[in-house]
MITORKOL-654860 format. One line per field, with one value per residue: residue in one letter; z, x, y of N, C-alpha, C in turn. Coordinates in nm, 3 decimals. Each point is the difference from the previous one (the first is absolute). Layout:
rest = a:...
n_z = Z:...
n_x = X:...
n_y = Y:...
ca_z = Z:...
ca_x = X:...
ca_y = Y:...
c_z = Z:...
c_x = X:...
c_y = Y:...
This chain:
rest = m:a:q:q:r:p:l:e:r:s:p:c:s:e:r:v:r:r:f:c:t:r:t:m:d:l:q:t:t:e:t:v:k:e:g:g:e:g:e:e:r:g:r:k:r:r:p:e:e:e:e:d:k:e:e:t:s:s:n:r:k:q:v:a:d:h:s:v:k:v:a:s:h:y:n:r:l:q:e:v:g:l:a:a:r:s:q:s:r:i:f:f:m:r:n:f:n:n:w:l:k:s:v:l:i:g:e:i:l:e:q:v:r:g:a:g:s:r:q:v:s:v:l:d:l:g:c:g:k:g:g:d:l:l:k:w:r:r:g:g:i:n:h:l:v:c:a:d:i:a:g:v:s:v:e:q:c:q:s:r:y:e:e:m:k:r:k:s:h:v:n:e:k:i:y:s:a:q:f:i:t:a:d:c:s:k:e:v:l:s:e:k:l:d:d:p:k:l:m:f:d:i:c:s:c:q:f:v:f:h:y:s:f:e:s:e:q:k:a:n:v:m:l:r:n:a:c:e:r:l:k:p:g:g:y:f:i:g:t:t:p:r:c:l:r:t:c
n_z = -2.589:-0.052:0.102:0.021:-0.059:0.081:-0.024:-0.016:0.132:-0.091:-0.117:-0.046:0.048:-0.068:-0.043:-0.019:0.049:-0.059:-0.091:0.012:0.047:-0.084:0.009:0.036:0.071:-0.061:0.104:0.015:0.094:0.057:0.030:0.036:0.026:0.074:0.067:-0.043:-0.014:-0.009:-0.145:0.019:-0.116:0.015:0.070:0.052:-0.080:-0.081:-0.026:-0.073:0.118:0.059:-0.025:-0.001:0.114:0.004:-0.053:-0.018:0.133:0.023:-0.055:0.102:0.081:-0.068:0.014:0.138:-0.023:-0.090:-0.008:0.118:0.073:-0.057:0.113:0.136:-0.034:-0.038:0.098:0.065:-0.077:-0.059:-0.058:-0.083:0.024:-0.147:-0.008:0.068:-0.035:-0.125:0.104:0.043:0.134:0.030:-0.083:-0.024:0.163:0.032:-0.079:0.082:0.112:-0.085:-0.034:0.109:0.040:-0.113:-0.015:0.139:0.021:-0.094:0.062:0.113:-0.091:-0.074:0.067:0.103:-0.076:0.019:0.091:-0.065:0.087:-0.020:0.115:0.022:0.124:0.043:0.120:0.048:-0.008:0.055:0.009:0.161:-0.084:0.006:0.071:0.004:0.041:-0.088:0.057:0.022:-0.071:-0.092:0.132:-0.011:0.120:0.107:0.085:0.066:0.139:0.027:0.124:0.115:0.104:-0.077:0.093:0.028:0.020:0.118:0.050:0.062:0.057:0.078:0.062:0.070:0.045:0.094:0.023:0.050:0.096:0.146:-0.014:0.019:-0.138:-0.090:-0.088:0.120:0.066:0.090:0.053:0.082:0.132:0.108:0.071:0.055:0.086:0.005:0.152:-0.088:0.100:0.065:-0.102:0.018:-0.099:0.004:0.101:-0.055:-0.095:-0.120:-0.056:0.084:-0.145:0.011:-0.133:0.028:-0.108:0.087:0.091:-0.018:0.047:0.025:0.024:0.075:-0.055:0.046:-0.042:0.033:-0.005:0.114:-0.030:0.024:0.058:-0.019:-0.029:0.126:0.090:0.042:0.048:0.098:0.054:-0.019:0.056:0.045:-0.021:-0.003:-0.139:-0.011:-0.013:0.109:0.038:0.084:0.043:0.009:0.072:0.040:0.055:-0.046:0.052:-0.095:0.015:-0.092:0.048
n_x = 1.921:-0.176:-0.014:0.056:-0.080:-0.052:0.032:-0.078:-0.051:0.043:-0.105:0.133:0.044:-0.144:-0.015:0.099:-0.019:-0.098:0.071:0.139:-0.056:-0.114:0.088:0.029:0.034:-0.046:0.060:-0.039:0.019:-0.075:-0.084:-0.052:-0.098:-0.017:-0.124:0.050:0.064:0.183:0.059:0.157:-0.061:0.040:-0.023:-0.028:0.027:-0.082:-0.009:-0.143:0.040:0.032:-0.064:-0.106:0.032:0.023:-0.103:-0.034:0.032:-0.017:-0.138:0.030:0.102:-0.088:-0.057:0.098:-0.042:-0.132:0.008:0.049:-0.122:-0.040:0.073:-0.002:-0.130:-0.013:0.059:-0.077:-0.065:0.038:0.172:-0.132:-0.046:0.010:0.061:0.047:-0.021:0.036:0.097:0.011:-0.091:0.003:0.071:-0.112:0.018:0.141:0.030:-0.118:0.026:0.145:-0.080:-0.073:0.108:0.052:-0.158:0.006:0.146:-0.055:-0.137:0.059:0.104:-0.064:-0.070:0.120:0.004:-0.144:0.005:0.093:0.019:0.131:0.018:-0.049:-0.009:0.059:-0.094:0.068:-0.092:0.155:0.097:-0.007:0.042:-0.114:-0.126:-0.008:0.139:0.011:-0.109:0.022:0.075:-0.072:-0.030:0.108:-0.020:0.034:-0.103:0.110:-0.088:0.060:-0.133:0.054:-0.033:0.000:0.083:0.012:-0.143:0.064:0.108:-0.097:-0.087:0.101:0.026:-0.141:-0.028:0.080:-0.001:-0.133:0.079:0.033:-0.116:-0.053:-0.080:0.142:-0.096:-0.023:-0.057:0.019:-0.117:-0.027:0.065:-0.062:0.012:-0.083:0.038:-0.127:-0.100:-0.085:-0.020:0.155:0.054:0.076:-0.040:-0.123:0.014:-0.005:-0.048:0.057:-0.100:-0.014:0.041:0.044:-0.079:-0.089:-0.011:0.023:-0.102:0.068:-0.132:0.115:-0.151:-0.068:-0.120:0.001:0.161:-0.071:-0.088:0.065:0.015:-0.100:0.045:0.003:-0.103:-0.028:0.053:-0.015:-0.118:0.073:0.032:-0.151:-0.011:0.090:0.095:-0.136:0.042:-0.073:-0.091:0.150:0.100:-0.064:0.041:-0.076:0.033:-0.117:0.060:-0.100:-0.109:-0.119:0.037:0.052:0.022
n_y = 5.943:-0.051:0.027:-0.099:-0.091:-0.023:-0.117:-0.053:-0.003:-0.142:-0.037:-0.025:0.128:0.054:-0.136:0.062:0.164:-0.054:-0.087:0.074:0.077:-0.072:-0.070:0.137:-0.085:0.135:0.001:0.096:0.046:0.022:0.101:-0.054:0.048:-0.083:0.020:0.069:-0.140:0.057:-0.040:-0.004:0.008:-0.081:0.099:-0.130:-0.036:-0.070:-0.113:0.031:0.113:-0.035:-0.119:0.134:0.085:-0.108:-0.051:0.119:-0.030:-0.147:0.082:0.138:-0.074:-0.071:0.083:0.017:-0.155:0.067:0.118:-0.011:-0.144:0.095:0.093:-0.115:-0.022:0.119:0.020:-0.080:0.074:-0.133:0.066:-0.090:0.127:0.031:-0.083:0.012:0.072:-0.063:-0.021:0.136:0.013:0.156:-0.096:-0.072:0.040:-0.017:-0.082:-0.039:0.003:-0.024:-0.077:-0.012:-0.010:-0.083:-0.006:0.010:-0.031:-0.081:-0.007:0.016:-0.013:-0.124:-0.003:0.000:-0.095:-0.043:0.030:-0.028:-0.109:0.049:0.096:-0.160:0.010:-0.137:-0.083:-0.081:0.017:-0.068:0.052:-0.016:-0.081:0.100:-0.042:0.097:-0.049:-0.083:0.019:0.092:-0.044:-0.144:0.021:0.033:-0.019:0.078:-0.051:-0.076:-0.045:-0.042:-0.069:-0.011:-0.099:-0.097:0.056:-0.125:0.076:0.122:-0.032:-0.122:0.057:0.077:-0.135:-0.054:0.100:-0.032:-0.059:0.072:0.065:-0.134:-0.074:0.129:0.004:0.017:-0.029:-0.171:0.084:-0.044:0.033:0.117:-0.012:-0.008:-0.030:-0.034:-0.016:-0.044:0.048:-0.004:-0.045:0.043:-0.018:0.118:-0.038:0.063:-0.019:-0.057:0.037:-0.068:0.040:0.077:0.056:-0.124:-0.022:-0.058:-0.027:-0.128:-0.113:-0.105:-0.095:-0.106:-0.072:0.126:0.015:-0.148:0.031:0.099:-0.112:-0.019:0.161:0.093:-0.052:-0.181:0.010:0.119:-0.041:-0.159:0.051:0.032:-0.102:-0.060:0.101:0.019:-0.064:-0.016:-0.036:0.095:-0.064:-0.019:-0.172:-0.086:-0.102:-0.139:-0.113:-0.060:-0.086:-0.131:-0.060:0.022:0.121:0.011:0.094
ca_z = -0.034:0.002:0.170:0.001:0.135:0.125:-0.007:0.054:0.020:-0.059:0.067:-0.001:0.165:0.122:0.028:0.083:0.064:0.039:0.068:0.132:0.113:0.066:0.038:0.135:0.095:0.140:0.137:0.090:0.154:0.057:0.152:0.061:0.115:0.093:0.103:0.057:0.018:-0.167:-0.034:-0.103:-0.090:-0.054:0.146:-0.031:-0.109:0.046:-0.088:-0.135:-0.040:0.084:-0.095:-0.086:0.055:-0.034:-0.135:-0.051:-0.011:-0.145:-0.130:-0.057:-0.005:-0.121:-0.120:-0.036:-0.082:-0.099:-0.070:0.032:-0.056:-0.105:-0.071:-0.002:-0.054:-0.100:0.008:-0.034:-0.130:-0.025:-0.163:-0.050:-0.173:-0.061:0.045:0.127:0.022:-0.047:0.058:0.086:-0.014:-0.015:-0.079:-0.116:0.054:0.015:-0.165:0.011:0.005:-0.075:-0.115:0.126:0.032:-0.137:-0.006:0.049:0.005:-0.143:-0.059:0.077:-0.033:-0.174:0.076:0.034:-0.150:-0.105:0.077:-0.055:0.091:-0.026:0.111:0.040:0.116:0.071:0.135:0.001:0.168:0.036:-0.179:0.032:-0.071:-0.134:-0.140:-0.132:-0.065:-0.105:0.018:0.037:-0.110:-0.050:0.037:-0.023:0.096:0.010:0.143:0.099:0.153:0.023:0.125:0.069:0.073:0.064:-0.040:-0.044:-0.162:-0.127:-0.059:-0.150:-0.125:-0.072:-0.071:-0.161:-0.099:-0.061:-0.073:-0.125:-0.085:-0.106:-0.117:-0.132:-0.118:0.023:-0.023:0.061:0.069:0.094:0.102:0.086:0.087:0.124:0.088:0.185:0.124:0.130:-0.008:-0.100:0.126:0.070:-0.010:-0.115:-0.102:-0.043:0.084:-0.103:-0.141:-0.034:-0.041:0.060:-0.068:-0.118:0.022:-0.102:-0.104:0.028:0.127:0.032:0.092:-0.057:0.107:0.124:0.070:0.112:0.088:0.001:0.053:0.115:0.078:-0.061:0.033:-0.086:-0.115:-0.061:-0.019:-0.168:-0.108:0.019:-0.117:-0.130:-0.046:0.052:-0.095:-0.150:-0.046:-0.094:-0.109:0.049:0.018:0.084:-0.047:0.111:-0.048:0.117:0.028:0.019:0.039:-0.126:-0.158:-0.008:-0.017
ca_x = -0.116:-0.094:0.001:-0.085:-0.121:0.024:-0.055:-0.182:-0.121:-0.042:-0.106:0.026:0.085:-0.125:0.009:0.116:0.003:-0.120:0.042:0.098:-0.078:-0.102:0.097:0.121:-0.087:0.017:-0.104:-0.062:-0.033:-0.139:-0.034:-0.164:-0.032:-0.147:-0.079:0.043:0.120:0.016:0.011:0.038:0.049:0.116:0.116:-0.046:0.019:-0.039:0.102:-0.004:0.001:0.151:0.007:-0.024:0.103:0.121:-0.068:0.015:0.103:0.040:-0.018:0.076:0.084:0.040:0.015:0.078:0.138:-0.033:0.109:0.133:-0.001:-0.071:0.121:0.085:-0.041:0.014:0.123:0.072:-0.005:0.117:-0.078:0.102:0.020:-0.142:0.009:-0.064:-0.141:-0.106:-0.089:-0.080:-0.130:-0.054:0.050:-0.124:-0.103:0.103:-0.037:-0.142:0.036:0.104:-0.101:-0.109:0.124:0.015:-0.135:-0.039:0.090:0.059:-0.098:0.038:0.027:-0.042:-0.078:0.093:0.114:-0.094:-0.023:0.134:0.133:0.127:0.093:-0.092:0.043:-0.070:0.001:-0.054:-0.037:-0.024:0.059:0.050:0.137:0.025:-0.075:-0.075:0.055:-0.008:-0.101:0.029:0.079:-0.084:-0.090:0.114:0.044:0.122:0.115:-0.103:0.034:-0.022:0.010:-0.013:-0.010:0.118:0.094:0.029:-0.129:-0.033:0.116:-0.053:-0.037:0.106:0.107:-0.071:-0.014:0.117:0.009:-0.079:0.036:0.155:-0.041:-0.086:0.041:0.066:-0.057:-0.108:0.006:-0.030:-0.077:0.074:-0.069:0.038:0.034:-0.033:-0.019:-0.075:-0.117:-0.030:-0.139:0.005:0.104:-0.053:0.091:0.028:0.094:0.097:0.039:0.112:-0.053:-0.137:-0.144:-0.015:-0.113:0.001:-0.094:-0.043:0.040:-0.033:-0.001:-0.054:-0.032:0.067:-0.076:-0.111:0.075:-0.008:-0.104:0.042:-0.068:-0.020:0.163:0.128:-0.095:0.075:0.234:0.039:-0.048:0.089:0.146:-0.049:-0.079:0.043:0.066:-0.035:-0.024:-0.148:-0.017:0.038:-0.077:0.016:-0.008:0.016:-0.067:0.016:-0.105:-0.097:0.046:-0.011:0.065:0.087:-0.077
ca_y = -0.122:0.020:-0.055:-0.122:0.048:-0.107:-0.176:0.022:-0.127:0.026:-0.063:-0.148:0.016:-0.042:-0.128:-0.086:0.018:-0.085:-0.173:-0.011:0.054:-0.114:-0.075:0.006:0.026:0.088:-0.011:0.084:-0.011:0.132:0.051:-0.021:-0.004:-0.123:0.024:0.158:-0.036:-0.058:-0.162:-0.008:-0.181:-0.086:-0.015:-0.144:-0.065:-0.130:-0.079:-0.032:0.130:-0.051:-0.081:0.047:0.093:-0.091:0.022:0.067:0.059:-0.090:0.004:0.105:-0.061:-0.052:0.146:0.088:-0.079:-0.086:0.010:-0.101:-0.108:0.008:0.038:-0.093:-0.122:0.095:-0.039:-0.156:-0.091:0.000:-0.025:-0.170:-0.046:-0.029:-0.191:-0.031:0.130:-0.065:-0.130:0.099:-0.016:0.142:0.015:0.032:0.123:0.110:0.051:0.063:0.163:0.040:0.033:0.110:0.108:0.077:0.049:0.153:0.079:0.080:0.105:0.139:0.066:0.060:0.118:0.111:0.074:0.062:0.097:0.106:-0.002:-0.083:-0.082:-0.045:-0.028:-0.129:0.002:-0.150:-0.026:-0.128:-0.043:-0.147:-0.021:0.051:-0.107:0.069:0.083:-0.010:0.093:0.132:0.003:-0.006:0.119:0.192:0.090:0.061:0.025:-0.074:0.053:-0.133:0.023:-0.138:0.011:-0.064:0.048:-0.094:-0.055:0.149:-0.031:-0.108:0.101:0.101:-0.089:0.027:0.140:0.059:-0.144:0.020:0.124:-0.031:-0.111:0.070:0.041:0.162:0.079:0.032:0.107:-0.070:0.098:0.037:-0.106:0.054:-0.095:0.052:-0.054:0.104:-0.022:0.122:-0.002:0.064:0.121:0.074:-0.003:0.190:0.005:-0.105:0.076:0.068:0.153:0.050:0.055:-0.110:-0.006:-0.130:-0.030:-0.124:-0.010:-0.120:-0.066:-0.085:-0.100:0.022:0.112:-0.021:-0.018:0.109:0.069:-0.066:0.108:0.115:0.095:-0.087:0.031:0.150:0.023:-0.076:0.059:0.135:-0.040:-0.021:0.140:0.156:0.038:0.019:0.168:0.032:-0.115:-0.085:-0.126:-0.077:-0.101:-0.118:-0.119:-0.058:-0.153:-0.005:-0.153:-0.062:0.030:0.116:0.157
c_z = 0.129:0.195:-0.013:0.124:0.102:-0.013:0.027:0.020:-0.121:0.036:0.074:0.123:0.110:-0.020:0.063:0.137:0.108:0.056:0.074:0.053:0.039:-0.016:0.118:0.124:0.129:0.133:0.099:0.125:0.004:0.122:-0.022:0.121:0.031:0.102:0.024:0.040:-0.096:0.042:-0.131:-0.075:-0.075:0.107:-0.004:-0.141:0.025:-0.058:-0.114:-0.073:-0.026:-0.179:-0.170:-0.032:-0.062:-0.159:-0.013:-0.030:-0.066:-0.131:-0.013:-0.004:-0.148:-0.103:-0.009:0.003:-0.120:-0.114:-0.004:-0.124:-0.172:-0.139:0.047:-0.109:-0.202:-0.051:0.016:-0.107:-0.120:-0.195:-0.033:-0.197:-0.064:-0.043:0.128:0.020:-0.093:0.089:0.098:0.000:-0.074:-0.149:-0.134:0.044:-0.012:-0.198:-0.015:0.056:-0.054:-0.119:0.004:-0.002:-0.102:-0.083:0.007:-0.009:-0.151:-0.028:0.095:-0.058:-0.084:0.092:-0.015:-0.118:-0.079:0.130:-0.038:0.062:-0.067:0.087:0.102:0.112:0.092:0.128:-0.039:0.202:0.073:-0.185:0.032:-0.077:-0.176:-0.112:-0.115:-0.041:-0.135:-0.096:-0.009:-0.078:-0.088:-0.089:-0.064:0.130:0.007:0.158:0.070:0.079:0.073:0.146:0.018:0.149:0.047:-0.112:-0.139:-0.171:-0.066:-0.022:-0.131:-0.143:-0.046:-0.079:-0.186:-0.085:-0.045:-0.095:-0.167:-0.106:-0.098:-0.139:-0.082:-0.089:0.042:0.008:0.021:0.116:0.143:0.121:0.143:0.114:0.132:0.122:0.126:0.065:0.109:-0.060:-0.061:0.096:0.069:-0.007:-0.132:-0.145:-0.060:0.074:-0.014:-0.112:0.012:-0.071:0.090:-0.059:-0.065:0.003:-0.088:-0.083:0.002:0.141:-0.034:0.072:-0.009:0.117:0.116:0.065:0.107:0.126:0.094:0.076:0.106:0.084:-0.038:-0.032:-0.106:-0.142:-0.073:-0.068:-0.180:-0.120:-0.029:-0.106:-0.162:-0.047:0.005:-0.120:-0.196:-0.023:-0.017:-0.081:-0.026:-0.026:0.101:-0.061:0.028:0.010:0.164:0.044:0.066:0.080:-0.109:-0.124:0.031:-0.051:-0.046
c_x = -0.070:0.019:-0.158:-0.133:0.034:-0.091:-0.133:0.004:-0.055:-0.081:0.051:0.052:-0.085:-0.039:0.113:-0.035:-0.150:-0.001:0.095:-0.114:-0.045:0.118:0.051:-0.103:0.078:-0.037:-0.020:-0.102:-0.129:0.036:-0.182:-0.052:-0.103:-0.024:0.105:0.156:0.068:0.044:0.088:0.045:0.146:0.105:0.020:0.029:-0.062:0.115:0.021:0.035:0.182:0.055:0.009:0.140:0.129:0.014:0.026:0.184:0.136:-0.009:0.039:0.130:0.061:-0.085:0.109:0.141:-0.038:0.099:0.147:-0.016:-0.046:0.188:0.087:-0.018:0.053:0.190:0.059:-0.060:0.099:-0.055:0.052:-0.021:-0.101:-0.010:-0.090:-0.124:-0.102:-0.062:-0.073:-0.162:-0.029:0.029:-0.076:-0.019:0.088:-0.032:-0.112:0.061:0.085:-0.099:-0.072:0.074:0.012:-0.038:-0.013:0.087:0.038:-0.155:0.012:0.109:-0.035:-0.116:0.084:0.079:-0.141:0.005:0.103:0.105:0.082:0.118:-0.059:0.054:-0.095:0.062:-0.036:0.010:-0.061:0.079:0.079:0.141:0.021:-0.069:-0.065:0.133:0.002:-0.123:0.023:0.112:-0.043:-0.113:0.083:-0.024:0.079:0.047:-0.135:0.048:-0.077:0.010:-0.063:0.023:0.121:0.172:0.091:-0.025:0.085:0.143:0.042:-0.035:0.044:0.090:-0.039:0.031:0.155:0.064:-0.091:0.067:0.133:-0.007:-0.033:0.101:0.047:-0.096:-0.126:-0.002:-0.098:-0.060:0.170:-0.086:0.039:-0.111:-0.023:-0.045:-0.102:-0.122:-0.108:-0.139:0.045:0.141:-0.101:0.093:0.113:0.134:0.160:0.021:0.149:-0.021:-0.092:-0.097:-0.055:-0.143:-0.075:-0.124:-0.071:0.057:-0.043:0.030:-0.042:-0.005:0.159:-0.057:-0.090:0.068:0.001:-0.104:-0.047:-0.081:-0.013:0.149:0.051:-0.050:-0.008:0.081:-0.037:-0.103:0.019:0.144:-0.038:-0.033:0.040:0.100:-0.050:-0.042:-0.118:-0.019:0.035:-0.114:0.008:-0.014:0.000:-0.042:0.011:-0.113:-0.116:-0.008:-0.060:0.077:0.123:-0.076:0.118
c_y = 0.058:-0.071:-0.119:0.039:-0.105:-0.094:0.063:-0.180:-0.061:-0.163:-0.154:0.016:0.020:-0.081:-0.080:0.054:-0.038:-0.108:0.055:0.083:-0.146:-0.106:0.007:0.012:0.088:-0.042:0.099:-0.007:0.106:-0.054:-0.002:0.015:-0.078:0.061:0.126:-0.029:-0.006:-0.116:0.046:-0.120:0.015:-0.021:-0.125:-0.070:-0.128:-0.090:0.005:0.132:-0.004:-0.067:0.062:0.081:-0.082:-0.015:0.095:0.115:-0.096:0.014:0.102:-0.036:-0.054:0.098:0.026:-0.045:-0.083:0.109:-0.054:-0.077:0.016:0.022:-0.104:-0.112:0.027:-0.040:-0.103:-0.063:0.021:0.048:-0.112:0.036:-0.069:-0.145:0.001:0.078:-0.088:-0.158:0.021:-0.111:0.065:0.065:0.126:0.112:0.069:0.071:0.075:0.133:0.054:0.053:0.137:0.146:0.035:0.034:0.120:0.102:0.043:0.031:0.112:0.055:0.091:0.127:0.120:0.035:0.062:0.134:0.112:-0.015:-0.066:-0.053:-0.044:-0.041:-0.079:0.032:-0.148:-0.049:-0.110:-0.117:-0.168:-0.046:0.030:-0.050:0.104:0.155:-0.041:0.027:0.131:-0.033:0.028:0.154:0.096:0.040:0.122:-0.014:-0.096:-0.017:-0.164:0.003:-0.163:0.002:-0.133:0.017:-0.132:-0.017:0.126:-0.044:-0.061:0.119:0.067:-0.062:-0.044:0.065:0.018:-0.147:0.034:0.133:-0.008:-0.082:0.080:0.066:0.131:0.150:0.081:0.073:-0.087:0.112:-0.036:-0.071:0.049:-0.166:0.030:-0.156:0.045:-0.128:0.036:0.029:0.034:0.127:0.111:-0.002:0.114:0.053:-0.103:0.004:0.086:0.145:-0.007:0.065:-0.081:-0.039:-0.138:-0.010:-0.105:-0.017:-0.170:-0.083:-0.170:-0.105:0.056:0.124:-0.053:-0.066:0.138:-0.017:-0.030:0.096:0.129:0.084:0.019:0.038:0.105:0.008:-0.026:0.117:0.141:-0.026:-0.006:0.128:0.076:0.034:-0.038:0.132:0.014:-0.087:-0.136:-0.084:-0.070:-0.166:-0.080:-0.135:-0.069:-0.090:0.032:-0.149:-0.032:0.053:0.160:0.117:0.078
């Protein structure tokens, strides 16, 4: 197997770096001379500087706790069933999102198979409770790795997968799967794979990637997980929300 080149800094990563540089208020002290006498600035902070320092520390603490909050939120969500979901205020938006993902997954599988790939392996980065398991089943893939920060969601995803296998036709071959609980913006997934040589034809990241843009470091780890194990010519597909539309 050809040795992979180290990931180069992408334009996206560079924009993240500049954003973080602008937003993180790093305080420095400097020594200047006035009238031949040295005066150290920063030795005594003004009250507003102390407030800025406290606010910055608070913001950093919030960043540190954000991943925990995300995991806790999704772990608390109950599996309510189709009937209850139809009463949700965002029922139609969810249907649209599912349609969007179905089209995207179907089109990319056509391209992968058109390039000659018969044994298709997929990484579902931020799998949640397994909302796309049936889509991959319809696509006839061979292996799926599901990873998510919320342990309860991963357990439910695995239960759905086992139920899907149990209810499948005798002659139907269901893809094999591995389930990983991990913060994909902090932990390297390649170190957790059952098959350390596994490479993916597709990495799918649906309505998850925006969680990683708290910092350049987290964004880079997420990008590494998305790209590091893609085969040459492999595909990354994803959807992410904007304030006015879904991209």
